[in-house]
LOVO-693977 format. One record per residue (C-alpha): residue number from 1; chain; x, y, z. Coordinates in Angstrom, 3 decimals. Layout:
<rs>
+-----+-------+----------+----------+----------+
|   n | chain |       px |       py |       pz |
+-----+-------+----------+----------+----------+
| NUM |     A |        X |        Y |        Z |
...
+-----+-------+----------+----------+----------+
</rs>
This chain:
<rs>
+-----+-------+----------+----------+----------+
|   n | chain |       px |       py |       pz |
+-----+-------+----------+----------+----------+
|   1 |     A |  -68.605 |  -29.946 |   48.900 |
|   2 |     A |  -65.592 |  -30.901 |   49.703 |
|   3 |     A |  -64.026 |  -28.399 |   52.773 |
|   4 |     A |  -59.591 |  -27.783 |   51.273 |
|   5 |     A |  -57.253 |  -25.374 |   52.543 |
|   6 |     A |  -55.806 |  -23.961 |   50.340 |
|   7 |     A |  -52.819 |  -22.826 |   49.145 |
|   8 |     A |  -52.045 |  -19.226 |   48.479 |
|   9 |     A |  -48.027 |  -19.345 |   45.795 |
|  10 |     A |  -46.988 |  -17.070 |   43.863 |
|  11 |     A |  -46.717 |  -18.275 |   39.858 |
|  12 |     A |  -43.551 |  -19.899 |   39.527 |
|  13 |     A |  -42.730 |  -23.245 |   37.676 |
|  14 |     A |  -43.219 |  -25.841 |   39.955 |
|  15 |     A |  -46.755 |  -23.889 |   41.524 |
|  16 |     A |  -47.682 |  -23.844 |   37.709 |
|  17 |     A |  -46.792 |  -27.349 |   37.414 |
|  18 |     A |  -48.475 |  -28.960 |   40.717 |
|  19 |     A |  -51.677 |  -26.740 |   39.536 |
|  20 |     A |  -52.163 |  -27.584 |   35.741 |
|  21 |     A |  -52.240 |  -31.447 |   37.770 |
|  22 |     A |  -54.839 |  -29.993 |   39.498 |
|  23 |     A |  -57.374 |  -29.096 |   36.338 |
|  24 |     A |  -56.451 |  -32.373 |   34.741 |
|  25 |     A |  -57.973 |  -34.301 |   38.252 |
|  26 |     A |  -61.202 |  -32.516 |   37.719 |
|  27 |     A |  -59.921 |  -29.882 |   40.638 |
|  28 |     A |  -59.837 |  -26.295 |   41.358 |
|  29 |     A |  -57.567 |  -23.359 |   40.763 |
|  30 |     A |  -57.941 |  -19.416 |   41.109 |
|  31 |     A |  -55.243 |  -17.919 |   38.568 |
|  32 |     A |  -54.467 |  -14.157 |   37.234 |
|  33 |     A |  -55.723 |  -12.532 |   34.126 |
|  34 |     A |  -55.414 |   -9.312 |   32.665 |
|  35 |     A |  -58.631 |   -8.436 |   33.415 |
|  36 |     A |  -59.810 |  -10.077 |   36.764 |
|  37 |     A |  -59.068 |  -13.496 |   38.301 |
|  38 |     A |  -60.468 |  -16.645 |   37.000 |
|  39 |     A |  -61.574 |  -19.642 |   38.170 |
|  40 |     A |  -60.434 |  -22.826 |   36.676 |
|  41 |     A |  -61.629 |  -25.829 |   35.811 |
|  42 |     A |  -61.391 |  -28.619 |   32.582 |
|  43 |     A |  -63.142 |  -27.270 |   30.216 |
|  44 |     A |  -63.771 |  -31.048 |   28.861 |
|  45 |     A |  -64.890 |  -32.180 |   31.540 |
|  46 |     A |  -68.660 |  -30.918 |   33.425 |
|  47 |     A |  -68.084 |  -32.546 |   36.649 |
|  48 |     A |  -65.246 |  -30.200 |   37.068 |
|  49 |     A |  -66.910 |  -27.472 |   35.814 |
|  50 |     A |  -70.319 |  -28.119 |   37.598 |
|  51 |     A |  -67.553 |  -27.915 |   40.960 |
|  52 |     A |  -67.005 |  -24.187 |   39.395 |
|  53 |     A |  -71.063 |  -23.560 |   40.241 |
|  54 |     A |  -70.766 |  -25.496 |   43.230 |
|  55 |     A |  -68.071 |  -23.237 |   44.661 |
|  56 |     A |  -68.936 |  -20.031 |   43.962 |
|  57 |     A |  -72.918 |  -20.158 |   44.281 |
|  58 |     A |  -73.549 |  -19.617 |   40.886 |
|  59 |     A |  -76.756 |  -20.178 |   39.310 |
|  60 |     A |  -76.289 |  -22.839 |   36.712 |
|  61 |     A |  -78.569 |  -20.796 |   33.693 |
|  62 |     A |  -75.496 |  -18.729 |   34.238 |
|  63 |     A |  -72.617 |  -19.319 |   30.826 |
|  64 |     A |  -68.768 |  -19.753 |   31.205 |
|  65 |     A |  -66.121 |  -18.676 |   29.144 |
|  66 |     A |  -63.129 |  -21.328 |   27.555 |
|  67 |     A |  -59.790 |  -20.258 |   27.371 |
|  68 |     A |  -57.537 |  -21.319 |   25.651 |
|  69 |     A |  -53.351 |  -20.053 |   24.874 |
|  70 |     A |  -52.651 |  -20.439 |   21.377 |
|  71 |     A |  -55.372 |  -19.931 |   18.514 |
|  72 |     A |  -55.127 |  -23.794 |   17.845 |
|  73 |     A |  -56.702 |  -24.929 |   20.352 |
|  74 |     A |  -60.067 |  -22.628 |   19.015 |
|  75 |     A |  -60.781 |  -25.228 |   16.093 |
|  76 |     A |  -62.207 |  -28.017 |   18.429 |
|  77 |     A |  -63.906 |  -25.748 |   20.900 |
|  78 |     A |  -66.515 |  -24.435 |   17.530 |
|  79 |     A |  -68.763 |  -25.923 |   15.228 |
|  80 |     A |  -67.559 |  -23.282 |   12.584 |
|  81 |     A |  -65.184 |  -21.425 |   10.475 |
|  82 |     A |  -64.681 |  -18.171 |   12.224 |
|  83 |     A |  -65.998 |  -15.885 |    9.207 |
|  84 |     A |  -63.929 |  -13.214 |    8.476 |
|  85 |     A |  -65.106 |  -10.757 |   10.363 |
|  86 |     A |  -63.866 |  -12.938 |   13.426 |
|  87 |     A |  -60.666 |  -13.882 |   12.233 |
|  88 |     A |  -60.092 |  -10.097 |   11.574 |
|  89 |     A |  -61.108 |   -9.073 |   15.404 |
|  90 |     A |  -59.009 |  -12.554 |   16.031 |
|  91 |     A |  -56.034 |  -10.895 |   15.134 |
|  92 |     A |  -56.411 |   -6.969 |   16.195 |
|  93 |     A |  -57.292 |   -9.026 |   19.834 |
|  94 |     A |  -55.836 |  -11.615 |   20.510 |
|  95 |     A |  -54.075 |  -12.410 |   22.833 |
|  96 |     A |  -56.281 |   -9.512 |   24.957 |
|  97 |     A |  -59.518 |   -8.950 |   27.082 |
|  98 |     A |  -61.849 |  -10.320 |   24.438 |
|  99 |     A |  -64.169 |  -13.050 |   24.601 |
| 100 |     A |  -65.600 |  -14.533 |   20.969 |
| 101 |     A |  -69.344 |  -16.315 |   21.322 |
| 102 |     A |  -69.477 |  -19.472 |   18.434 |
| 103 |     A |  -71.091 |  -22.396 |   17.936 |
| 104 |     A |  -70.170 |  -24.458 |   20.036 |
| 105 |     A |  -68.963 |  -27.760 |   19.722 |
| 106 |     A |  -70.075 |  -31.726 |   20.766 |
| 107 |     A |  -67.216 |  -31.210 |   22.950 |
| 108 |     A |  -67.776 |  -28.705 |   24.870 |
| 109 |     A |  -70.370 |  -29.825 |   28.354 |
| 110 |     A |  -73.360 |  -28.253 |   28.311 |
| 111 |     A |  -72.531 |  -27.557 |   31.809 |
| 112 |     A |  -69.859 |  -24.608 |   30.078 |
| 113 |     A |  -73.129 |  -23.579 |   27.803 |
| 114 |     A |  -75.545 |  -23.305 |   30.212 |
| 115 |     A |  -76.999 |  -24.848 |   27.953 |
| 116 |     A |  -76.756 |  -23.016 |   25.092 |
| 117 |     A |  -76.006 |  -24.619 |   22.401 |
| 118 |     A |  -73.166 |  -21.513 |   21.356 |
| 119 |     A |  -69.872 |  -21.431 |   23.396 |
| 120 |     A |  -67.674 |  -18.398 |   24.930 |
| 121 |     A |  -63.989 |  -18.527 |   23.835 |
| 122 |     A |  -61.393 |  -15.926 |   24.987 |
| 123 |     A |  -57.652 |  -16.171 |   24.195 |
| 124 |     A |  -55.948 |  -14.101 |   27.531 |
| 125 |     A |  -52.758 |  -12.436 |   27.983 |
| 126 |     A |  -51.481 |  -12.862 |   30.904 |
| 127 |     A |  -48.725 |  -15.164 |   31.351 |
| 128 |     A |  -49.352 |  -16.403 |   33.798 |
| 129 |     A |  -53.430 |  -17.680 |   32.308 |
| 130 |     A |  -52.260 |  -19.055 |   29.552 |
| 131 |     A |  -48.720 |  -20.997 |   31.813 |
| 132 |     A |  -51.684 |  -22.286 |   33.802 |
| 133 |     A |  -53.883 |  -23.874 |   30.628 |
| 134 |     A |  -50.308 |  -24.684 |   28.792 |
| 135 |     A |  -49.895 |  -26.947 |   32.408 |
| 136 |     A |  -53.361 |  -28.508 |   32.153 |
| 137 |     A |  -52.827 |  -29.566 |   28.365 |
| 138 |     A |  -56.517 |  -28.596 |   27.977 |
| 139 |     A |  -59.285 |  -25.555 |   27.607 |
| 140 |     A |  -59.591 |  -23.946 |   31.002 |
| 141 |     A |  -63.220 |  -22.917 |   32.238 |
| 142 |     A |  -63.415 |  -19.968 |   34.835 |
| 143 |     A |  -65.787 |  -17.197 |   35.739 |
| 144 |     A |  -64.292 |  -14.896 |   37.828 |
| 145 |     A |  -62.721 |  -16.131 |   40.980 |
| 146 |     A |  -65.550 |  -15.195 |   43.420 |
| 147 |     A |  -68.304 |  -16.131 |   45.581 |
| 148 |     A |  -71.815 |  -15.259 |   42.832 |
| 149 |     A |  -72.934 |  -12.040 |   43.320 |
| 150 |     A |  -69.766 |  -10.403 |   44.893 |
| 151 |     A |  -67.548 |   -8.013 |   42.984 |
| 152 |     A |  -64.960 |   -9.786 |   40.660 |
| 153 |     A |  -61.347 |   -9.874 |   42.619 |
| 154 |     A |  -58.822 |   -8.212 |   40.967 |
| 155 |     A |  -55.964 |   -9.272 |   43.514 |
| 156 |     A |  -55.420 |  -12.822 |   45.042 |
| 157 |     A |  -55.996 |  -11.201 |   49.198 |
| 158 |     A |  -60.194 |  -10.993 |   47.021 |
| 159 |     A |  -60.422 |  -14.476 |   45.790 |
| 160 |     A |  -58.910 |  -15.886 |   49.037 |
| 161 |     A |  -61.410 |  -14.030 |   50.938 |
| 162 |     A |  -63.980 |  -15.158 |   48.858 |
| 163 |     A |  -63.033 |  -18.957 |   48.064 |
| 164 |     A |  -60.649 |  -19.932 |   51.128 |
| 165 |     A |  -61.170 |  -23.375 |   51.814 |
| 166 |     A |  -63.725 |  -23.766 |   48.856 |
| 167 |     A |  -60.758 |  -24.344 |   46.526 |
| 168 |     A |  -57.399 |  -25.773 |   46.808 |
| 169 |     A |  -55.092 |  -23.629 |   45.008 |
| 170 |     A |  -54.581 |  -19.460 |   44.368 |
| 171 |     A |  -52.018 |  -18.648 |   42.370 |
| 172 |     A |  -51.556 |  -15.081 |   42.782 |
| 173 |     A |  -49.973 |  -13.060 |   39.746 |
| 174 |     A |  -50.361 |   -9.630 |   41.277 |
| 175 |     A |  -53.432 |   -7.109 |   41.269 |
| 176 |     A |  -55.318 |   -7.234 |   37.201 |
| 177 |     A |  -54.141 |   -4.342 |   34.730 |
| 178 |     A |  -57.652 |   -3.636 |   33.497 |
| 179 |     A |  -59.628 |   -4.634 |   36.578 |
| 180 |     A |  -62.757 |   -5.454 |   35.030 |
| 181 |     A |  -64.008 |   -8.063 |   32.806 |
| 182 |     A |  -63.207 |   -8.899 |   28.993 |
| 183 |     A |  -65.608 |   -7.730 |   26.220 |
| 184 |     A |  -68.250 |  -10.661 |   24.735 |
| 185 |     A |  -68.700 |  -10.131 |   21.696 |
| 186 |     A |  -72.270 |  -12.493 |   19.712 |
| 187 |     A |  -69.740 |  -13.123 |   16.567 |
| 188 |     A |  -72.969 |  -15.233 |   15.388 |
| 189 |     A |  -75.077 |  -12.865 |   13.160 |
| 190 |     A |  -73.834 |  -11.107 |   10.258 |
| 191 |     A |  -72.916 |   -7.809 |   13.049 |
| 192 |     A |  -70.236 |   -7.907 |   15.735 |
| 193 |     A |  -73.306 |   -8.454 |   18.828 |
| 194 |     A |  -71.684 |   -6.552 |   22.285 |
| 195 |     A |  -73.376 |   -8.221 |   24.952 |
| 196 |     A |  -70.563 |   -7.597 |   27.526 |
| 197 |     A |  -68.514 |   -4.270 |   26.769 |
| 198 |     A |  -64.857 |   -4.049 |   28.995 |
| 199 |     A |  -61.445 |   -2.711 |   27.606 |
| 200 |     A |  -61.915 |   -3.350 |   23.575 |
| 201 |     A |  -64.152 |   -0.867 |   23.151 |
| 202 |     A |  -67.292 |   -0.583 |   20.331 |
| 203 |     A |  -65.021 |    1.513 |   19.244 |
| 204 |     A |  -62.383 |   -0.033 |   18.488 |
| 205 |     A |  -64.772 |   -3.755 |   17.160 |
| 206 |     A |  -65.764 |   -0.933 |   14.745 |
| 207 |     A |  -62.545 |    0.246 |   13.229 |
| 208 |     A |  -61.753 |   -3.174 |   12.397 |
| 209 |     A |  -65.317 |   -4.392 |   11.847 |
| 210 |     A |  -67.333 |   -1.566 |   10.438 |
| 211 |     A |  -69.584 |   -2.041 |   12.394 |
| 212 |     A |  -71.250 |   -2.689 |   15.645 |
| 213 |     A |  -73.703 |   -3.529 |   17.980 |
| 214 |     A |  -74.506 |   -2.923 |   21.786 |
| 215 |     A |  -76.666 |   -5.063 |   23.336 |
| 216 |     A |  -79.807 |   -3.361 |   24.522 |
| 217 |     A |  -79.120 |   -5.818 |   27.697 |
| 218 |     A |  -76.190 |   -3.889 |   28.510 |
| 219 |     A |  -78.022 |   -0.869 |   30.537 |
| 220 |     A |  -81.151 |   -3.277 |   31.418 |
| 221 |     A |  -81.797 |   -5.406 |   33.183 |
| 222 |     A |  -83.054 |   -8.660 |   31.703 |
| 223 |     A |  -86.671 |   -9.915 |   31.631 |
| 224 |     A |  -88.337 |  -11.749 |   33.171 |
| 225 |     A |  -87.597 |  -14.915 |   31.859 |
| 226 |     A |  -84.692 |  -13.708 |   29.935 |
| 227 |     A |  -81.959 |  -15.848 |   29.933 |
| 228 |     A |  -78.791 |  -14.475 |   30.029 |
| 229 |     A |  -76.453 |  -15.019 |   26.668 |
| 230 |     A |  -73.497 |  -14.498 |   28.087 |
| 231 |     A |  -71.082 |  -14.058 |   32.145 |
| 232 |     A |  -72.273 |  -10.760 |   33.610 |
| 233 |     A |  -75.993 |  -10.230 |   32.301 |
| 234 |     A |  -77.279 |  -10.836 |   35.749 |
| 235 |     A |  -79.591 |   -8.324 |   36.823 |
| 236 |     A |  -77.908 |   -7.621 |   40.100 |
| 237 |     A |  -74.049 |   -8.393 |   39.904 |
| 238 |     A |  -70.289 |   -7.358 |   41.296 |
| 239 |     A |  -72.434 |   -6.137 |   44.933 |
| 240 |     A |  -71.692 |   -4.577 |   47.798 |
| 241 |     A |  -73.686 |   -5.549 |   50.724 |
| 242 |     A |  -74.742 |   -2.046 |   51.087 |
| 243 |     A |  -77.548 |   -0.310 |   48.190 |
| 244 |     A |  -75.725 |    1.552 |   45.956 |
| 245 |     A |  -76.852 |    4.034 |   44.181 |
| 246 |     A |  -75.307 |    5.744 |   40.927 |
| 247 |     A |  -75.999 |    9.983 |   40.322 |
| 248 |     A |  -74.595 |   11.068 |   36.728 |
| 249 |     A |  -75.569 |   13.809 |   34.720 |
| 250 |     A |  -73.203 |   18.082 |   34.863 |
| 251 |     A |  -70.006 |   17.709 |   36.973 |
| 252 |     A |  -70.757 |   19.915 |   40.148 |
| 253 |     A |  -74.777 |   18.599 |   39.921 |
| 254 |     A |  -73.651 |   15.527 |   40.486 |
| 255 |     A |  -71.575 |   16.314 |   43.307 |
| 256 |     A |  -74.002 |   18.452 |   45.101 |
| 257 |     A |  -76.777 |   16.092 |   44.726 |
| 258 |     A |  -74.604 |   12.821 |   46.312 |
| 259 |     A |  -73.669 |   15.243 |   49.240 |
| 260 |     A |  -76.702 |   15.746 |   49.495 |
| 261 |     A |  -78.097 |   12.255 |   49.520 |
| 262 |     A |  -75.359 |   11.580 |   51.712 |
| 263 |     A |  -76.244 |   13.511 |   54.255 |
| 264 |     A |  -79.713 |   12.376 |   54.347 |
| 265 |     A |  -78.486 |    8.926 |   54.130 |
| 266 |     A |  -79.688 |    6.676 |   58.050 |
| 267 |     A |  -76.639 |    3.714 |   58.392 |
| 268 |     A |  -73.090 |    4.425 |   57.636 |
| 269 |     A |  -72.631 |    5.967 |   54.103 |
| 270 |     A |  -69.787 |    5.693 |   51.828 |
| 271 |     A |  -69.644 |    8.106 |   48.471 |
| 272 |     A |  -66.809 |    6.563 |   45.747 |
| 273 |     A |  -66.188 |    9.521 |   43.769 |
| 274 |     A |  -62.859 |   10.272 |   41.120 |
| 275 |     A |  -59.668 |   11.397 |   43.163 |
| 276 |     A |  -59.737 |   14.215 |   41.230 |
| 277 |     A |  -63.583 |   15.169 |   42.561 |
| 278 |     A |  -62.211 |   13.955 |   46.712 |
| 279 |     A |  -61.391 |   17.603 |   48.300 |
| 280 |     A |  -65.348 |   18.580 |   47.205 |
| 281 |     A |  -66.997 |   16.340 |   49.305 |
| 282 |     A |  -65.195 |   17.640 |   52.741 |
| 283 |     A |  -65.265 |   16.072 |   55.477 |
| 284 |     A |  -67.470 |   12.924 |   54.508 |
| 285 |     A |  -66.098 |    9.385 |   54.077 |
| 286 |     A |  -65.077 |    8.610 |   50.636 |
| 287 |     A |  -62.828 |    6.673 |   48.551 |
| 288 |     A |  -61.218 |    7.212 |   45.755 |
| 289 |     A |  -62.323 |    4.918 |   41.993 |
| 290 |     A |  -59.017 |    6.483 |   40.064 |
| 291 |     A |  -58.508 |    9.751 |   37.895 |
| 292 |     A |  -59.793 |    8.751 |   34.961 |
| 293 |     A |  -61.785 |    6.306 |   33.553 |
| 294 |     A |  -59.294 |    3.746 |   33.386 |
| 295 |     A |  -58.286 |    4.376 |   37.143 |
| 296 |     A |  -62.076 |    3.880 |   37.672 |
| 297 |     A |  -62.155 |    0.374 |   35.932 |
| 298 |     A |  -59.114 |   -0.970 |   37.999 |
| 299 |     A |  -60.152 |    0.460 |   40.948 |
| 300 |     A |  -64.434 |    0.015 |   41.054 |
| 301 |     A |  -64.258 |   -3.955 |   41.993 |
| 302 |     A |  -61.469 |   -3.163 |   45.219 |
| 303 |     A |  -63.179 |   -0.610 |   46.204 |
| 304 |     A |  -67.051 |   -1.906 |   46.194 |
| 305 |     A |  -65.369 |   -5.097 |   48.603 |
| 306 |     A |  -63.206 |   -1.848 |   50.667 |
| 307 |     A |  -67.362 |   -0.921 |   51.060 |
| 308 |     A |  -67.981 |   -3.757 |   52.627 |
| 309 |     A |  -65.115 |   -3.581 |   55.181 |
| 310 |     A |  -65.743 |   -0.653 |   56.058 |
| 311 |     A |  -69.543 |   -1.760 |   56.956 |
| 312 |     A |  -70.996 |    0.714 |   54.215 |
| 313 |     A |  -74.927 |    0.901 |   53.912 |
| 314 |     A |  -76.013 |    3.311 |   51.421 |
| 315 |     A |  -73.493 |    3.892 |   49.021 |
| 316 |     A |  -72.991 |    6.694 |   46.659 |
| 317 |     A |  -71.429 |    7.043 |   43.085 |
| 318 |     A |  -70.467 |    9.480 |   40.744 |
| 319 |     A |  -70.671 |    8.288 |   37.199 |
| 320 |     A |  -69.403 |    8.241 |   33.259 |
| 321 |     A |  -70.366 |    8.847 |   30.312 |
| 322 |     A |  -71.203 |    5.800 |   28.776 |
| 323 |     A |  -68.454 |    5.543 |   26.046 |
| 324 |     A |  -65.740 |    4.190 |   25.021 |
| 325 |     A |  -64.317 |    2.100 |   27.894 |
| 326 |     A |  -66.601 |    4.321 |   30.110 |
| 327 |     A |  -69.232 |    1.684 |   28.589 |
| 328 |     A |  -67.774 |   -1.106 |   30.613 |
| 329 |     A |  -67.728 |    1.184 |   33.680 |
| 330 |     A |  -71.142 |    2.163 |   34.029 |
| 331 |     A |  -72.678 |   -1.716 |   32.658 |
| 332 |     A |  -70.553 |   -2.666 |   36.301 |
| 333 |     A |  -72.318 |    0.575 |   38.165 |
| 334 |     A |  -76.069 |   -0.107 |   36.961 |
| 335 |     A |  -75.761 |   -4.052 |   37.835 |
| 336 |     A |  -74.048 |   -3.307 |   41.161 |
| 337 |     A |  -77.020 |   -0.925 |   41.309 |
| 338 |     A |  -79.236 |   -2.497 |   40.244 |
| 339 |     A |  -79.602 |   -0.038 |   37.516 |
| 340 |     A |  -80.172 |    2.327 |   40.683 |
| 341 |     A |  -79.119 |    4.788 |   37.977 |
| 342 |     A |  -80.610 |    8.426 |   39.369 |
| 343 |     A |  -80.032 |   11.970 |   36.903 |
| 344 |     A |  -78.696 |   15.582 |   39.178 |
+-----+-------+----------+----------+----------+
</rs>
């Protein structure tokens, strides 16, 4: 692929105009959203979309999300009228960290959908993301702006670490507020089916639609031959370079088990823990995952990247209950650990 002198620019009208022109010309631009940084291309240009896969080293069977900046941009991308439930979810949660899956229209290249007959669409809340889509004057296909399999980027510095020389421009909009990718909901059935949990929780979806189903693949690896129907469904994803073990159970038992695992580990171990638990680990090396579940969502990917910078080859992380936002946190931890989750 072409080598670039990657520019890192603050979000200004001038930078947005240049970024929009790059998108229209078939190039890639990394940009901030409220969830994580995205790597954007013209969603209606199959050749441009293929450059996303090349820059990331992303498998071609992993579909992308199409980002829009206004509701009237949805209908040309899908082949059906949105259902009453879908419209209710859009009214309640868009713009925001929610992606909806519909049958796709002919205008969406198969390169975007990884050959599927459905398309995932999101209306982001971040003003810079919407301004870029407006400047490009077309929908923007974008996965997270990291090398495939690496922890998703929540700062422009994370993007630069992975994408320097691989893309022409990164728009720096500061740290991402949510820190985990959007909730992906399949709207092709009678009941909304959550394929990837995120900041819009199952409880929030049920409150709007009366029901929500969490796909069984959210907390397990894909089976042999099973195709990803959503981004983020791959077996090992968001992963640090070292091995990761997630320990769940009673708080005191989890801390005790992690201490034993750390002390028995060879190489360079590291603990990932809620901030209030750090004193319990004494002088063992540990990183904070924030004060609560929301803090953990924001801190997780940065902590996994810090673990790589520290050369950690054995990581031991605390778990949180897999409900509400905790389901999204445990989904990311589970995939980062290749589902090596043990009971304390």
